[in-house]
C-alpha positions as CSV (number, residue, x, y, z in Angstrom):
1,X,-12.6,6.2,-27.1
2,X,-9.7,5.5,-29.3
3,X,-8.0,2.3,-28.1
4,X,-4.2,2.4,-27.5
5,X,-2.2,-0.1,-29.5
6,X,-0.7,-2.9,-27.4
7,X,2.4,-4.7,-28.6
8,X,2.4,-8.3,-27.1
9,X,5.9,-9.6,-26.7
10,X,6.5,-13.4,-26.6
11,X,9.8,-15.3,-26.6
12,X,9.7,-19.0,-27.3
13,X,12.2,-22.0,-27.0
14,X,11.2,-25.4,-27.9
15,X,7.5,-24.7,-27.1
16,X,5.8,-26.7,-29.9
17,X,3.5,-28.5,-27.5
18,X,2.0,-25.3,-26.0
19,X,2.8,-22.6,-28.5
20,X,-0.5,-22.8,-30.4
21,X,-2.7,-22.4,-27.5
22,X,-0.8,-19.4,-26.3
23,X,-0.9,-17.7,-29.6
24,X,-4.6,-18.4,-30.0
25,X,-5.3,-16.9,-26.7
26,X,-3.9,-13.7,-28.1
27,X,-5.4,-13.5,-31.5
28,X,-8.8,-14.3,-29.8
29,X,-8.6,-11.2,-27.7
30,X,-11.7,-9.0,-27.8
31,X,-9.3,-6.0,-27.6
32,X,-8.3,-5.8,-31.4
33,X,-5.8,-3.1,-31.5
34,X,-2.6,-5.1,-30.9
35,X,0.3,-6.6,-32.6
36,X,1.9,-9.9,-31.6
37,X,5.8,-10.0,-31.8
38,X,7.2,-13.6,-31.3
39,X,11.0,-14.2,-31.2
40,X,12.1,-17.9,-31.6
41,X,15.2,-18.2,-29.4
42,X,17.0,-20.8,-31.8
43,X,14.5,-23.6,-31.1
44,X,15.4,-27.1,-32.4
45,X,11.8,-28.3,-32.5
46,X,8.9,-27.2,-34.6
47,X,8.3,-23.8,-32.7
48,X,9.6,-21.6,-35.6
49,X,7.6,-23.2,-38.4
50,X,4.4,-22.8,-36.0
51,X,5.2,-19.2,-35.7
52,X,5.7,-18.7,-39.4
53,X,2.4,-20.5,-40.0
54,X,0.6,-17.8,-37.9
55,X,2.6,-14.9,-39.4
56,X,1.4,-16.0,-42.9
57,X,-2.3,-16.0,-41.7
58,X,-2.4,-12.7,-39.5
59,X,-1.0,-9.3,-40.7
60,X,-0.6,-8.2,-36.9
61,X,1.8,-11.0,-36.1
62,X,5.6,-10.6,-36.7
63,X,8.1,-13.3,-36.1
64,X,11.9,-13.0,-35.4
65,X,14.6,-15.5,-34.7
66,X,17.9,-15.5,-32.8
67,X,20.9,-17.3,-34.6
68,X,21.8,-18.6,-31.2
69,X,20.1,-19.1,-27.9
70,X,20.4,-15.8,-26.1
71,X,17.8,-16.3,-23.3
72,X,14.7,-14.5,-22.2
73,X,16.0,-11.2,-21.1
74,X,18.0,-10.3,-24.3
75,X,15.1,-11.6,-26.4
76,X,12.5,-9.5,-24.7
77,X,14.6,-6.3,-25.1
78,X,14.9,-7.2,-28.7
79,X,11.1,-7.5,-29.2
80,X,10.6,-4.1,-27.3
81,X,12.8,-2.4,-29.9
82,X,10.7,-3.9,-32.7
83,X,7.4,-2.9,-31.0
84,X,5.2,0.0,-32.4
85,X,2.5,0.0,-29.6
86,X,1.7,2.5,-26.9
87,X,1.8,-0.2,-24.2
88,X,3.9,-3.4,-24.0
89,X,2.1,-6.7,-22.8
90,X,4.1,-9.9,-21.8
91,X,3.0,-13.4,-22.6
92,X,4.7,-16.7,-22.1
93,X,4.6,-19.2,-24.9
94,X,3.3,-22.1,-22.6
95,X,0.5,-19.9,-20.9
96,X,-3.0,-18.8,-21.9
97,X,-4.7,-15.3,-21.5
98,X,-8.4,-14.8,-20.7
99,X,-10.4,-13.6,-23.8
100,X,-10.9,-10.2,-22.0
101,X,-7.5,-9.7,-20.5
102,X,-6.4,-6.6,-22.5
103,X,-9.8,-4.9,-22.3
104,X,-10.0,-5.4,-18.5
105,X,-6.3,-4.5,-18.0
106,X,-6.3,-1.3,-20.1
107,X,-9.5,-0.1,-18.4
108,X,-7.8,-0.8,-14.9
109,X,-4.8,1.3,-16.0
110,X,-6.8,4.2,-17.2
111,X,-9.3,4.3,-14.3
112,X,-6.4,4.1,-11.7
113,X,-4.0,6.3,-13.6
114,X,-1.3,3.6,-13.6
115,X,1.9,3.1,-15.3
116,X,1.6,-0.6,-15.3
117,X,-0.4,-3.4,-14.0
118,X,-0.5,-7.2,-13.7
119,X,-3.2,-9.6,-12.7
120,X,-3.8,-12.7,-10.6
121,X,-3.5,-16.1,-12.5
122,X,-4.7,-19.6,-12.1
123,X,-2.2,-22.5,-12.2
124,X,-3.6,-24.8,-15.0
125,X,-5.2,-28.0,-13.9
126,X,-5.4,-26.8,-10.4
127,X,-7.6,-24.5,-8.3
128,X,-4.6,-22.6,-7.2
129,X,-4.6,-18.8,-7.7
130,X,-1.4,-16.7,-7.5
131,X,-0.7,-14.5,-5.7
132,X,-3.0,-16.1,-3.0
133,X,-3.8,-14.4,0.2
134,X,-0.6,-12.5,0.0
135,X,-2.3,-10.5,-2.7
136,X,-3.8,-8.4,0.1
137,X,-0.5,-7.4,1.4
138,X,1.0,-4.0,0.6
139,X,3.2,-4.3,-2.4
140,X,6.2,-2.7,-0.9
141,X,6.1,-5.2,2.0
142,X,5.4,-8.1,-0.4
143,X,8.5,-7.3,-2.5
144,X,10.7,-7.9,0.5
145,X,9.5,-11.4,0.7
146,X,9.1,-12.5,-3.0
147,X,7.8,-11.1,-6.3
148,X,4.0,-10.7,-6.2
149,X,3.8,-9.9,-9.9
150,X,3.0,-12.5,-12.4
151,X,5.4,-11.6,-15.3
152,X,3.4,-13.1,-18.1
153,X,0.4,-10.7,-17.1
154,X,2.4,-7.5,-17.4
155,X,0.9,-4.5,-19.2
156,X,3.0,-1.6,-19.1
157,X,3.2,1.9,-20.8
158,X,6.1,1.7,-23.3
159,X,7.5,5.0,-22.4
160,X,7.8,3.9,-18.8
161,X,9.4,0.8,-19.8
162,X,12.0,2.6,-21.9
163,X,12.6,5.2,-19.1
164,X,13.9,2.4,-16.8
165,X,16.0,1.0,-19.5
166,X,13.9,-2.1,-20.2
167,X,15.1,-5.5,-19.0
168,X,18.4,-5.5,-17.3
169,X,20.6,-7.9,-19.2
170,X,22.8,-8.6,-16.3
171,X,19.9,-10.8,-14.9
172,X,19.6,-14.0,-16.8
173,X,16.9,-15.0,-14.4
174,X,14.5,-12.9,-12.2
175,X,14.6,-10.2,-14.8
176,X,11.0,-9.5,-13.9
177,X,11.7,-8.9,-10.3
178,X,14.5,-6.6,-11.2
179,X,12.2,-4.7,-13.6
180,X,9.4,-4.3,-11.0
181,X,11.9,-3.3,-8.3
182,X,13.2,-0.6,-10.6
183,X,9.7,0.7,-11.4
184,X,8.8,0.9,-7.8
185,X,12.0,2.6,-6.7
186,X,11.5,5.3,-9.4
187,X,8.0,5.9,-8.2
188,X,6.0,4.6,-11.0
189,X,2.4,3.6,-10.0
190,X,1.6,-0.2,-10.3
191,X,-1.3,-2.3,-9.1
192,X,-2.3,-5.9,-9.4
193,X,-5.7,-6.5,-10.9
194,X,-7.7,-8.8,-8.6
195,X,-9.4,-10.7,-11.5
196,X,-7.9,-13.9,-12.9
197,X,-6.9,-13.0,-16.5
198,X,-4.2,-15.6,-17.0
199,X,-3.6,-19.3,-16.8
200,X,-0.1,-20.7,-16.0
201,X,1.4,-23.9,-17.1
202,X,3.7,-25.1,-14.3
203,X,4.3,-28.5,-15.8
204,X,8.1,-28.9,-16.3
205,X,8.5,-25.3,-15.6
């Protein structure tokens, strides 16, 4: 089976303390057909130099930089425009992915004929898993209460993402909730993978 190419998009801002671990968790993936696109949102720490260090070392890493801080929503849309993959994967610059994340998620999408999926995650330095028991609620019901999708775990067909217009730039925050709401409202098929494939840093977050 020919593996679809995944474009991993990561926006970073002053993440020098966590950035290396985040990048390493991507380049260590057992799924090898991917590119990692990182946009430095005008950091004032060493984030940009760390990104450039990895770009020089790996041909499938591309680094971009904003001349001023534009925020997550606009930065993600910029990265989507630069992407060349069949699927878009999200990753935050202070989190870590399981080494088999992309293999498991891509298989999950194919087997269930999905347009997108996310996974459950564990909060770093704790035993807390999110979503917790609410994972077992129907997604349409869950969305009325809160967002059940962990944004950093998103894997989505690029064509699907483009059809809904990407991220709505009117939303400086909760852009992930807006995106998932648009996908569901337009009838796209999305599921949450039960396995824990992502580790979230909630410190100072």
